[in-house]
DOVEXKE-295893 format. One record per residue (C-alpha): residue in three letters; z, x, y. Coordinates in pm, whole numbers, plus 32768, in hexadecimal, padded with zeros to 4 digits. Layout:
N
alaZXY;...
% end
This chain:
343
metD8BA61B63F4A;serD8FA60723E9D;pheD8CC5F4C3F89;glyD9595E523EE9;proDAA65EBE3FA1;alaD9C55E9B40FE;valD9CA5D4240C9;argDAAC5C984037;trpDC3F5D37403C;pheDCF55C9F3F06;glyDCBC5D523DC9;glyDD025ECD3D3E;leuDE415F903E3E;valDF52605D3D92;alaE07A60B23E50;ileE0B061D43E52;glyE22261F93F2B;leuE1CF62E8405C;ileE17762834185;alaE05C62FD42AA;serE0AD62BD4439;glyDFD8631C4527;cysE0DE63F845DE;serE0BC659045EF;ileDF7D658C456A;alaDE2A65F74633;proDD7C648446F2;tyrDC4E646C45B9;alaDC966399447B;alaDB7263E4441A;valDA10645A4491;valD8D063C7445E;asnD767646B449A;glyD83864B245CE;glnD884636F45ED;thrDA1163854626;ileDAD762A14583;serDC3F62AE4643;valDD9862D045E8;serDE0161BC46FE;glnDCB960EE4661;leuDD25614B452A;asnDED460F4456F;thrDE415F724644;gluDD725F26452D;leuDEE95F394467;glnDF9C5EBA453A;glnDEB15D6A456B;leuDE815D4043C2;thrDFF25D374369;serE0285C784494;asnDFE85B6A439E;serE0D65B1F4289;alaE0135A3141EA;pheDF035B5F41A3;valE00E5C6A4163;serE0EE5BA64081;lysDF655B473FD7;valDF235C923FB9;valE06A5D1B3F19;glnE0695C073E1B;serDF065C753DD9;glnDF205DE13DF3;glyE0715EBD3E58;serE1345F333FA4;valE0985EE840FB;pheE1975F8D4195;glyE25860C24170;glnE3CA612D4132;glyE41C615E42AD;proE43660794400;glyE2DF603E445B;thrE21E60EA436C;tyrE11660A74248;asnE0CD610740F9;alaDFD3622B40DB;thrDEEE614D400B;pheDEB5603740D4;valDE83613541EA;thrDD5A618E4119;gluDCAD608440BD;valDCA860124233;leuDC1A61574288;asnDB49616F4171;argDA885FFC41EC;argDAC0606E4355;valD9CF61CD42B1;serD90760CF41EB;leuD8C35FC54332;thrD84960CB441E;leuD753615B436D;leuD6DD60294309;serD6DE5FF4447B;glnD65E611344B0;alaD53C60B343DE;leuD5055F6044B2;alaD4BF603645F7;argD3B261244565;argD3035FC944B7;hisD3525F604646;ileD3F95DFC45B6;ileD5025D8C46C2;proD5F05C4E4619;alaD5AA5B614732;lysD6C65A564766;serD5EF59614674;aspD6035A5E4560;leuD7715A6A45AA;alaD7B65918457A;ileD6EB59234430;alaD7E85A3E43BB;leuD8C65971441E;proD91458C142C0;gluD8FB59F441EC;alaD9EB5A9D42C9;glnDB08599C4265;alaDAA759864100;serDAB65B2640E6;tyrDC4C5AF84176;glyDC7D59F5409B;glyDC44589B4159;alaDC37581D42D9;alaDD9D57F142AD;ileDDF8595B42A7;pheDCD259C94369;asnDD38590B4483;glnDE8B598744B5;pheDE1D5AEF4510;proDDE25B394677;lysDCBE5AF64724;proDC155C3E4740;tyrDC395CA145E2;glnDBD15B4C458F;leuDA795B894641;thrDA965CE445A5;alaDA825C614431;ileD9975B8844B3;thrD8BD5C87455D;aspD8E75D8143F9;thrD87C5C4B4323;alaD74E5BF04418;aspD6CD5D8643F6;ileD6EE5D7042A0;glnD6195C154250;leuD5095CA54352;leuD4E15DE542E1;gluD4CE5D574167;alaD3DC5C4441D0;serD2FC5D66428A;leuD2EA5E234127;gluD2625D3B4072;hisD1545C8D41BF;valD1E25B6141C0;serD2A95A7342EE;ileD4065A10433E;serD3D3597A4483;alaD452583B4509;alaD2EE5790452C;serD2AE580943CF;leuD3A857AF4320;valD38E56264414;serD24B56214377;leuD2D556944206;tyrD3DE55734229;asnD2D3544542B0;serD217548D419D;serD30B54B44090;argD3BA538C40E0;valD3E052F43F8B;serD430541A3EB5;leuD52054223FCA;thrD5C452DD3F6B;lysD6F752803EEB;tyrD6C151393E21;cysD7FC50593D57;alaD7584F623C5C;serD7C94EB63B41;glnD6ED4E3039E0;ileD6F64D2038D7;leuD66F4DB137AA;valD5C14CED36B4;proD4F84D153586;thrD3B64C5135CC;glnD2D54BF9371B;alaD3404AB336B9;alaD4914ADC36D0;alaD4904B653840;leuD3A24A5038C9;serD4CC4979384B;gluD5C44A5E38F3;ileD4D64A463A44;alaD4D048CC3A37;lysD63148AF3A3F;leuD68C49A13B4E;glnD557489F3BED;asnD61F47913BC7;glyD786481A3C46;alaD80D49003B37;serD8D14A403BC4;pheD8534B653B47;alaD9844C133AFE;alaD9CE4AC63A29;valD8944A95395A;alaD8804C53392B;argDA234BFE3895;alaD9AE4AD83797;aspD8624B72375A;serD7F14CBC377B;lysD7CC4DB13662;aspD83B4EF636FC;thrD99C4EED3686;asnD9C0502537B8;thrD9984F4038E2;alaD9C64DB2382F;alaDB534D9038A2;glyDADD4E393A03;glyD9FF4D1D3A2E;glyD8DF4E093A05;alaD96A4F113AFD;ileD895505B3ACA;glyD91851013BB8;cysD85C51DA3D2C;glyD78053273D10;leuD62753843DA0;alaD4C653203CE1;thrD4DB54523BF3;aspD60253EE3B65;tyrD5A2527C3AF0;glnD466532C3A87;argD525543A39E1;valD60F532F394C;leuD54D51E33908;glyD3F3528E3921;thrD2C2524C39F0;alaD28C50F039C2;pheD42150B03A48;alaD3F6516C3B45;glnD2C551103C1A;alaD3404F7D3BEC;valD4AB50353CC3;valD3BD50943D90;alaD2C94F9B3DE8;leuD4204E963E12;glnD4984E153F09;proD6354E233F57;glyD6824CD03EA6;thrD55B4C603E06;valD4C44C703C7F;serD3D74CEE3BC7;glnD3264C873ABD;proD3434CD33954;valD3294E49393C;lysD2CF4F023800;thrD3D5500E3789;asnD3F35111367C;asnD537501335FF;glyD44F4EDD3654;trpD4504DD63760;serD5114E0B38B7;valD5404CFA3A02;ileD5C04DFA3AFD;gluD6544D723C5C;valD63E4EA43D7C;thrD7A34E513DE4;serD7884F413F43;alaD6AB507D3F9B;thrD727519E4076;leuD66452894137;proD710539F41C2;thrD6ED542C4330;pheD61255314355;glyD76C55D743DA;glnD80355B14260;alaD6DC561141D4;ileD68357424292;proD71758174139;valD66557724031;leuD54E57B4413A;valD54658F54154;alaD56A594A3FC6;glnD447586E3F88;valD3C0597E4077;leuD4555AAE4007;glyD4355A303E73;thrD4D25B143D69;lysD4145C683DC1;glyD4935C8C3F22;asnD60B5D513EFE;thrD5665E6E3DE3;leuD44F5E9A3EFE;leuD59A5ED0402C;glyD6675F9D3F21;alaD553609A3EC2;alaD50360AC4008;ileD65F61284087;serD68361E83F7C;lysD51E62C13FE9;leuD5A762964155;alaD714631B40E2;asnD67164384058;hisD585648D4157;serD695647B4248;serD7C4654B42F1;valD90B64E542C7;lysDA2C659042FE;valDB6864D242D4;asnDCDD653A4355;proDD8265EA424C;alaDECA65374289;tyrDE0F63F24241;glyDD7364C940EF;thrDC5B6543407B;ileDACE64CF4072;serDA7764CE3F0C;argD8F564AF3E66;valD8CF64203D25;serD7A563B83C4D;glyD70F637F3DD1;glnD83362A63E34;leuD8F563303F5F;alaDA4362DC3FAA;valDBAE635C4051;valDC9563A33F63;proDDF663683FE2;proDEFD64E04012;serDF9765333EE4;proE14464DB3F18;proE1EB661C3F15;serE29766C53DF4;asnE3FF66F13DD6;alaE402684B3E0D;alaE34567F33F68;leuE45E66E13FA8;asnE55C67D93F2E;ileE52C68D3406C;pheE5BB67974158;lysE6F06773407D;proE84868064102;proE8AF692A408F;thrE9E8690B3F71;alaEB6469663FC2;glyEB5F6ABA3F7B;alaE9F56B1A3F87;
% end
């Protein structure tokens, strides 16, 4: 079972033009280790998803049809994708329960930004009905908590606040300008002009040898300390971090000469704004691999039954997925055609 679709939506549906309906079929859509995903639950999720016209538009643009050919119906592949996600997330929720992990309200708050991103951003996410927003946030919290458990790390609110407080410098976005000159003596001369009241931008336009920034008054742009270090070197980045906004550095030796640096602003995101970065920092790059492997193992050691009206279970290369039903053949459709005259 590929866990990617259980997290994010936009990427990979192919419409087949059939419809899958909750009418006149058995009351279960799928049964996962004895836990039933009912037809009613699936239909409710489909209705909540498709009530969001912005979400539907995104899915249609990137993946294919959402609705079926008849009124009040859904495309079979879309229905199968929704059911496949719900099966994956049910397995994950069961795994958390076995680990005695229950998401707290603080875990839901931490999961909110990723839940919003999973559906294309806050503007789209906020158009879902409130009950579905809570479902999506809870799903995301389950994913994050299982990943953290597999890595033996904590993404509790307390641990993230501690990390935030110790990472203020690395989280801050700095906007800076520079005057680049060939020698230290020239840099000191530029500083003297600034101390005598000259505008930093005017001096940069007149004297800076940096052809990329001189015309703009020396403005380099904005970025994290790591961005400055990667592009302009360690010494430059250290000077930026040390400066208060509106102040000018002493001459700094760089790869291209000597720089006089001014930091025009330093913006630290709020804790809430920084949550996605902090969570990513704690979970690192190997978490998703561990999570995928764990879900595959769960799937291969679980009992999963799917209502035939919605498709079948496929196991390929250790991956479990719900496969949509095949469209009826022309011969089967001919059964429903009225007899021709004289037949």
